[in-house]
C-alpha positions as CSV (number, residue, x, y, z in Angstrom):
1,M,-11.3,8.2,-32.7
2,K,-14.7,6.6,-32.5
3,C,-17.5,8.8,-31.0
4,P,-19.0,7.2,-27.9
5,F,-22.4,8.6,-28.8
6,C,-23.0,7.8,-32.4
7,G,-20.0,5.6,-33.3
8,S,-18.7,7.9,-36.1
9,Q,-15.0,7.8,-36.8
10,D,-14.8,11.5,-37.8
11,S,-13.9,13.9,-35.0
12,K,-11.8,17.0,-34.5
13,V,-9.7,18.0,-31.6
14,I,-10.9,21.2,-30.0
15,D,-8.4,21.5,-27.1
16,S,-5.3,19.6,-26.0
17,R,-3.6,19.9,-22.6
18,L,-0.9,18.1,-20.6
19,N,-2.0,16.7,-17.3
20,E,-0.4,17.9,-14.1
21,D,2.5,15.5,-14.0
22,G,3.1,15.6,-17.8
23,T,2.6,11.9,-18.4
24,S,-0.6,12.2,-20.6
25,I,-2.4,14.5,-22.8
26,R,-6.1,15.3,-22.3
27,R,-7.9,16.1,-25.6
28,R,-11.4,17.5,-26.0
29,R,-13.0,16.3,-29.2
30,E,-16.1,17.1,-31.2
31,C,-17.9,14.5,-33.3
32,M,-18.3,15.7,-36.9
33,S,-21.6,13.7,-37.3
34,C,-23.6,14.3,-34.1
35,T,-21.6,17.4,-32.9
36,K,-21.4,16.0,-29.3
37,R,-18.1,16.6,-27.4
38,Y,-16.1,14.0,-25.4
39,T,-12.7,13.7,-23.8
40,T,-9.9,11.3,-24.6
41,Y,-6.5,10.7,-23.0
42,E,-3.3,9.9,-24.7
43,K,-0.4,8.4,-22.8
44,I,2.9,6.6,-23.5
45,E,2.6,2.8,-23.4
46,Y,5.5,1.4,-21.5
47,T,6.7,-2.1,-22.2
48,P,8.2,-3.5,-19.0
49,I,11.8,-4.6,-19.1
50,L,12.6,-7.9,-17.5
51,V,15.9,-8.6,-15.7
52,V,17.1,-12.1,-16.2
53,K,18.9,-13.2,-13.0
54,A,21.8,-15.7,-12.9
55,N,19.5,-18.5,-11.9
56,G,17.2,-17.9,-14.9
57,N,14.4,-16.1,-12.9
58,R,12.9,-13.0,-14.4
59,Q,11.7,-9.9,-12.6
60,I,10.6,-6.4,-13.6
61,F,13.4,-3.9,-13.9
62,D,13.6,-1.6,-10.9
63,A,15.9,1.5,-11.2
64,M,15.9,1.9,-7.4
65,K,17.9,-1.3,-7.1
66,I,20.7,0.2,-9.1
67,K,20.6,3.4,-7.0
68,N,20.6,1.4,-3.7
69,G,23.5,-0.7,-4.9
70,L,25.5,2.4,-5.8
71,I,24.7,3.9,-2.4
72,K,25.8,0.8,-0.6
73,A,29.1,0.6,-2.7
74,C,29.8,4.3,-2.0
75,E,28.9,4.2,1.7
76,K,31.4,6.1,3.8
77,R,33.2,7.4,0.7
78,P,33.4,11.0,-0.4
79,V,31.0,10.6,-3.3
80,P,28.2,13.2,-3.5
81,I,24.6,11.8,-3.8
82,A,24.2,14.0,-6.9
83,K,26.9,11.9,-8.7
84,I,25.2,8.7,-7.6
85,D,21.9,9.9,-8.9
86,K,23.4,11.0,-12.2
87,L,25.1,7.6,-12.7
88,A,21.9,5.7,-11.8
89,S,19.9,7.9,-14.2
90,E,22.5,7.3,-17.0
91,I,22.4,3.5,-16.5
92,E,18.6,3.5,-16.5
93,K,18.5,5.6,-19.6
94,Q,21.0,3.3,-21.3
95,I,18.8,0.3,-20.4
96,T,15.5,1.8,-21.5
97,N,17.0,3.3,-24.7
98,S,18.3,-0.1,-25.8
99,L,14.7,-1.1,-26.5
100,A,15.4,-4.7,-25.3
101,Q,12.6,-6.4,-23.5
102,E,15.1,-8.4,-21.4
103,I,18.5,-7.7,-19.9
104,S,20.7,-9.9,-17.8
105,S,21.6,-8.9,-14.3
106,K,25.2,-9.5,-15.2
107,K,25.1,-6.8,-18.0
108,I,23.5,-4.3,-15.5
109,G,26.2,-5.1,-13.0
110,E,28.9,-4.5,-15.7
111,M,27.3,-1.1,-16.5
112,V,27.3,-0.2,-12.8
113,M,31.0,-1.2,-12.5
114,D,32.0,0.8,-15.6
115,G,30.4,3.9,-14.0
116,L,31.9,3.3,-10.6
117,K,35.4,2.8,-12.1
118,N,35.3,6.5,-13.0
119,L,33.5,7.6,-9.9
120,D,35.3,6.0,-7.0
121,E,37.8,3.1,-7.2
122,V,37.1,1.8,-3.7
123,A,33.4,1.8,-4.4
124,Y,34.2,-0.1,-7.7
125,V,36.1,-2.8,-5.8
126,R,33.4,-3.1,-3.2
127,F,30.7,-3.5,-5.9
128,A,32.9,-5.8,-8.0
129,S,33.5,-8.1,-5.0
130,V,29.8,-8.7,-4.6
131,H,28.9,-8.7,-8.3
132,R,31.7,-11.0,-9.4
133,Q,31.5,-13.1,-6.2
134,F,35.2,-13.0,-5.3
135,K,36.1,-16.4,-3.8
136,D,39.3,-15.4,-2.1
137,I,41.8,-12.6,-1.6
138,N,43.7,-13.6,-4.8
139,T,40.7,-12.8,-6.9
140,L,40.4,-9.4,-5.2
141,R,44.1,-8.7,-5.8
142,E,43.7,-9.6,-9.5
143,E,40.8,-7.2,-9.9
144,I,42.8,-4.4,-8.2
145,E,45.8,-5.2,-10.4
146,K,43.6,-4.9,-13.5
147,L,42.3,-1.6,-12.2
148,M,45.8,-0.3,-11.6
149,G,46.9,-1.5,-15.0
150,A,44.0,0.3,-16.7
151,K,44.8,3.5,-14.6
152,S,48.4,3.5,-15.6
153,K,47.5,3.1,-19.3
154,D,45.1,6.1,-19.0
155,E,47.9,8.2,-17.5
156,S,50.4,7.3,-20.3
């Protein structure tokens, strides 16, 4: 770390502390050349993840949109908010841990549907009807039949 007083590259860390919210580390340093002390901060550098929409537009990933979509799908269903929060956190973690700088909205929707399938089948169908843009009742019936087929395979 370059000393702000003399420009020397040699310094030693005297004290390190986490800030109040735990997002950065405050370090007190002492220059080995001029013996003056100064403070530096170290924090994680986040690379924003962009969501590629169906029309090709890109926007910054917002985890709240996932949670809001889950809440809407689970509206008037016996799904505790804690389970919705957990699923939203798992999906967000999966997206950020992928290290990809871009992800399609379609892939995010599929991740949400996979989670909803295990959480609440009615919420799954609600979300799928919007995400997959069901054109008519036959498309809805096909999706329900797929869900029922997968459920019967799991029970076997």
